[in-house]
C-alpha positions as CSV (number, residue, x, y, z in Angstrom):
1,M,101.8,133.8,107.9
2,K,102.8,130.4,109.0
3,Q,102.0,127.4,106.7
4,I,98.6,125.8,107.4
5,A,98.8,122.1,106.7
6,L,96.5,119.2,106.9
7,I,97.6,116.0,108.5
8,A,98.1,113.5,105.7
9,L,97.9,109.8,105.6
10,I,101.1,108.3,106.8
11,G,103.5,107.5,104.0
12,L,101.5,109.5,101.4
13,M,102.6,113.0,102.1
14,S,106.1,114.0,102.9
15,L,107.8,117.2,104.0
16,N,111.1,118.7,103.0
17,A,113.7,120.0,105.4
18,H,111.8,123.3,105.7
19,G,108.5,121.6,106.7
20,Q,107.0,122.3,103.3
21,T,104.7,119.9,101.5
22,M,106.4,117.9,98.7
23,K,104.3,117.7,95.6
24,K,104.5,114.5,93.5
25,A,105.3,114.6,89.8
26,L,102.2,114.6,87.6
27,N,101.6,113.1,84.2
28,A,100.1,115.1,81.3
29,E,96.5,114.4,82.1
30,E,97.0,115.0,85.8
31,R,98.6,118.4,85.0
32,R,95.7,119.2,82.6
33,V,93.1,118.7,85.4
34,I,94.9,119.5,88.6
35,L,97.0,122.4,87.5
36,G,95.0,123.5,84.5
37,K,91.6,123.2,86.1
38,G,90.4,120.8,83.4
39,T,87.7,118.1,83.6
40,E,88.0,114.4,82.8
41,A,85.3,112.8,80.6
42,P,82.2,111.6,82.5
43,F,81.9,108.0,83.3
44,T,85.6,107.3,82.6
45,G,87.2,108.1,85.9
46,Q,88.9,105.4,87.9
47,Y,86.8,106.0,91.1
48,Y,83.4,106.7,89.5
49,K,81.9,103.4,90.7
50,T,84.3,102.6,93.7
51,K,82.5,101.4,96.8
52,E,85.3,100.0,98.9
53,K,85.9,101.5,102.4
54,G,88.8,103.9,102.7
55,T,90.0,107.4,102.2
56,Y,90.4,109.6,99.1
57,V,93.5,111.7,99.1
58,C,94.9,114.5,96.9
59,R,96.9,113.0,94.1
60,Q,99.3,115.9,94.1
61,C,100.1,116.2,97.8
62,G,98.5,113.2,99.6
63,A,96.3,115.3,101.9
64,P,93.1,113.4,103.0
65,L,90.1,114.8,101.2
66,Y,87.0,112.5,101.4
67,R,85.9,109.4,103.4
68,S,84.2,106.6,101.5
69,D,81.2,106.8,103.9
70,D,80.4,110.2,102.3
71,K,80.5,108.9,98.7
72,F,77.3,108.3,96.8
73,D,76.2,107.6,93.2
74,S,74.6,110.7,91.8
75,G,74.6,109.5,88.2
76,C,76.5,112.5,87.1
77,G,79.5,110.5,85.7
78,W,82.0,111.6,88.3
79,P,82.7,110.6,91.9
80,S,80.3,112.3,94.3
81,F,80.6,113.1,98.0
82,D,78.1,114.9,100.2
83,D,80.8,116.0,102.7
84,E,84.5,116.5,103.0
85,I,87.0,115.9,105.8
86,P,86.9,119.1,107.9
87,G,89.3,121.7,106.5
88,A,90.4,119.6,103.6
89,V,88.7,121.4,100.8
90,K,88.5,125.1,99.9
91,R,85.7,126.7,97.9
92,L,86.5,129.3,95.3
93,P,84.4,131.3,92.8
94,D,84.8,129.6,89.4
95,A,86.1,131.6,86.5
96,D,82.8,130.9,84.7
97,G,81.1,133.2,87.2
98,R,78.3,130.6,87.9
99,R,79.8,127.6,89.7
100,T,81.8,127.1,92.9
101,E,85.2,125.5,92.4
102,I,86.7,123.1,95.0
103,V,90.5,122.8,95.4
104,C,92.7,120.9,97.9
105,A,93.2,123.2,100.9
106,Q,96.7,121.9,101.3
107,C,98.2,122.4,97.8
108,G,95.5,124.2,95.8
109,G,95.1,121.4,93.3
110,H,91.9,121.5,91.3
111,L,89.4,118.8,92.4
112,G,86.1,119.8,90.7
113,H,83.0,121.7,91.7
114,V,80.5,121.7,94.5
115,F,76.7,122.0,94.2
116,E,74.0,122.5,96.8
117,G,70.2,122.1,96.8
118,E,70.0,119.1,94.5
119,G,68.4,116.8,97.1
120,F,70.5,113.8,96.5
121,T,71.2,113.2,100.2
122,P,70.0,114.7,103.5
123,K,73.1,116.9,103.4
124,N,71.9,118.4,100.2
125,T,75.5,118.8,98.9
126,R,77.4,117.2,96.0
127,H,81.2,117.5,95.6
128,C,81.7,116.5,92.0
129,V,85.3,115.4,91.8
130,N,87.6,114.3,89.0
131,S,89.0,110.8,89.7
132,V,92.4,112.0,88.3
133,S,92.7,114.5,91.2
134,M,92.6,111.8,93.8
135,E,94.2,108.6,95.0
136,F,92.2,106.0,97.0
137,V,93.7,104.4,100.1
138,P,91.8,101.2,101.4
139,A,90.7,101.3,104.9
140,D,93.1,98.5,106.0
141,E,96.0,100.6,104.7
142,A,94.9,104.0,105.9
143,K,96.7,105.1,109.1
144,T,95.3,108.6,109.5
145,A,96.6,110.9,112.2
146,R,93.9,112.0,114.6
147,T,92.5,115.5,114.4
148,D,89.9,117.4,116.4
149,T,87.8,120.4,115.8
150,A,86.7,123.5,117.9
151,I,84.1,126.1,117.1
152,F,84.2,129.6,118.5
153,A,82.3,132.8,117.9
154,G,83.8,136.1,119.1
155,G,82.9,139.0,116.8
156,C,83.9,139.4,113.2
157,F,85.2,136.0,112.1
158,W,88.0,137.6,110.0
159,G,90.0,138.5,113.2
160,V,89.3,135.3,115.1
161,E,90.3,133.3,112.1
162,H,93.6,135.3,111.6
163,L,94.7,134.9,115.2
164,M,93.7,131.3,115.5
165,Q,95.6,130.4,112.4
166,Q,98.8,131.4,114.1
167,A,98.4,129.1,117.0
168,P,100.8,126.0,117.2
169,G,99.1,122.8,116.4
170,V,96.3,124.4,114.3
171,L,95.9,122.8,110.9
172,T,93.1,124.9,109.3
173,V,90.6,127.6,110.3
174,E,87.4,128.1,108.4
175,S,85.0,131.1,108.7
176,G,81.3,130.4,108.8
177,Y,77.9,130.7,110.4
178,T,76.4,128.5,113.2
179,G,74.0,128.6,116.1
180,G,70.9,129.7,114.1
181,R,67.9,128.2,112.3
182,T,68.5,129.0,108.6
183,A,70.1,126.4,106.4
184,H,72.8,127.5,104.0
185,P,72.7,131.1,105.2
186,T,74.3,134.0,103.2
187,Y,76.3,136.8,104.7
188,E,73.5,139.2,103.9
189,Q,70.9,137.0,105.7
190,V,73.1,136.7,108.8
191,C,73.6,140.4,108.9
192,S,69.8,140.9,108.7
193,H,69.4,139.5,112.2
194,T,66.8,137.0,111.0
195,T,68.7,133.7,111.0
196,G,70.0,133.5,114.6
197,H,73.4,132.6,113.4
198,A,76.7,133.9,114.8
199,E,79.8,134.6,112.8
200,A,82.1,131.7,113.9
201,V,85.3,129.8,113.0
202,R,85.8,126.1,112.8
203,V,89.4,125.2,114.0
204,T,90.9,121.8,113.0
205,F,93.8,121.0,115.1
206,D,96.3,118.2,115.9
207,P,95.8,116.9,119.4
208,S,99.3,115.7,119.6
209,K,100.5,119.3,119.3
210,T,97.9,121.2,121.2
211,D,94.6,120.7,123.0
212,Y,91.2,122.1,123.2
213,E,91.7,124.0,126.5
214,T,94.8,125.7,125.0
215,L,92.8,126.9,122.0
216,A,89.9,128.0,124.2
217,R,92.2,130.0,126.4
218,L,93.5,131.8,123.3
219,F,89.9,132.4,122.2
220,F,89.1,134.1,125.5
221,E,92.3,136.3,125.1
222,I,91.8,137.5,121.5
223,H,88.3,138.8,122.0
224,D,86.5,140.6,124.8
225,P,84.3,138.0,126.5
226,T,82.5,140.7,128.6
227,Q,81.0,142.4,125.6
228,A,77.5,141.2,124.7
229,D,76.2,141.1,121.1
230,G,79.2,142.8,119.7
231,Q,83.0,143.1,119.5
232,G,84.6,146.5,119.3
233,P,82.7,148.6,116.8
234,D,80.9,145.6,115.4
235,I,77.5,145.5,117.0
236,G,74.8,142.8,116.5
237,D,73.7,139.3,117.7
238,Q,75.9,137.8,114.9
239,Y,79.0,139.1,116.7
240,R,78.1,137.6,120.0
241,S,80.7,135.6,122.2
242,E,79.8,131.9,122.2
243,V,81.6,128.6,122.4
244,F,80.0,125.7,120.5
245,Y,81.2,122.5,122.1
246,N,81.5,119.1,120.3
247,S,81.8,116.9,123.5
248,P,81.3,117.0,127.2
249,E,85.0,117.5,127.7
250,Q,85.0,120.6,125.5
251,K,82.0,121.9,127.5
252,A,83.8,121.4,130.8
253,A,87.0,123.0,129.5
254,A,85.1,126.1,128.4
255,E,83.1,126.4,131.6
256,K,86.3,126.0,133.7
257,L,88.0,128.9,131.9
258,I,84.9,131.0,132.2
259,A,84.9,130.3,136.0
260,R,88.5,131.3,136.2
261,L,87.9,134.6,134.5
262,K,84.9,135.3,136.7
263,A,87.0,134.7,139.7
264,K,89.4,137.4,138.4
265,G,86.5,139.8,138.2
266,Y,85.6,139.6,134.5
267,R,81.9,139.8,133.8
268,V,81.9,137.1,131.2
269,V,78.9,136.9,128.9
270,T,80.1,134.1,126.7
271,K,77.5,131.4,126.1
272,V,78.5,127.7,126.0
273,T,76.2,125.9,123.6
274,P,76.2,122.4,121.9
275,A,77.5,122.6,118.4
276,T,75.0,122.3,115.5
277,A,75.4,122.6,111.8
278,F,78.3,124.8,110.7
279,W,77.8,126.5,107.4
280,P,81.0,127.7,105.7
281,A,81.0,131.4,104.7
282,E,81.4,132.6,101.2
283,P,84.9,132.2,99.7
284,Y,85.7,135.9,99.9
285,H,85.5,135.7,103.7
286,Q,88.1,133.0,104.0
287,D,91.7,134.0,104.9
288,Y,90.6,137.6,104.7
289,Y,93.5,139.3,106.4
290,E,96.1,137.1,104.7
291,R,94.7,138.1,101.3
292,K,94.5,141.8,102.3
293,G,97.9,141.9,103.9
294,S,96.5,143.8,106.9
295,Q,95.8,143.1,110.6
296,P,92.5,142.8,112.6
297,Y,90.9,146.0,113.6
298,C,88.9,144.7,116.6
299,H,90.9,141.7,117.8
300,R,94.2,141.5,119.6
301,R,95.6,139.3,122.3
302,V,95.2,140.3,125.9
303,K,96.7,138.0,128.6
304,R,93.8,137.3,130.9
305,F,94.8,134.1,132.6
306,E,98.2,135.1,134.1
């Protein structure tokens, strides 16, 4: 599978001749925390009280992780954020069997843990991050490359994720749930048909290398947009075909492609809906086919626009 990389802050992340991320040398304490999944002592970290505007990046690879606007003081003794830069952080079951670990999606370096339901902010999420896992770039020095996101639902998110990850210009693809009414839904709840959510993917891409319409075209070719409430053998409203747009431009692009398909005789049932909250799926759903070393059973590309 091709490497999936985040766009880093200019000058902070470099690539070698093969396009692979260069990891910086770490000192003993950084290795203990970032590689050994350790924890720095509370109230001692460099960024515990930092309030300046800027971006927090991975100390090991330089990938952007958090924006200062999402930082808050939880009183826990470590830097706290109620949101991450889309696609920057990966959630994993912690070895203790109770908590959820967070790591840099680019290099896998340990960041800390994420907690939900504590009520500190309206987002009800706390990323508890070790200062030693990050570097801070002030706003006047940050020159971030622009990224954009797209959200698609087209059957089991495993297959859509796998095929979207292979598209040029795609940085990350995250499986999750959206379009319903239940906050923080679980897979079991979504499968019970009581939440209104669809299995979906959130695609983060580099607009200098691809565009939304290209990705939407791919979406319409890797699933059957004429099948209602299902995809292949997977039947249920959570497997519906739906585009969740983030802007009027995305809405127009999706509707244009649907019109083209209908003109070709396809009875498209895909809904085009404003994007709402996207809830990441459980860690065991992420990168499913890559981890299993297999191929999608109900998704394949069919050229429909030529």
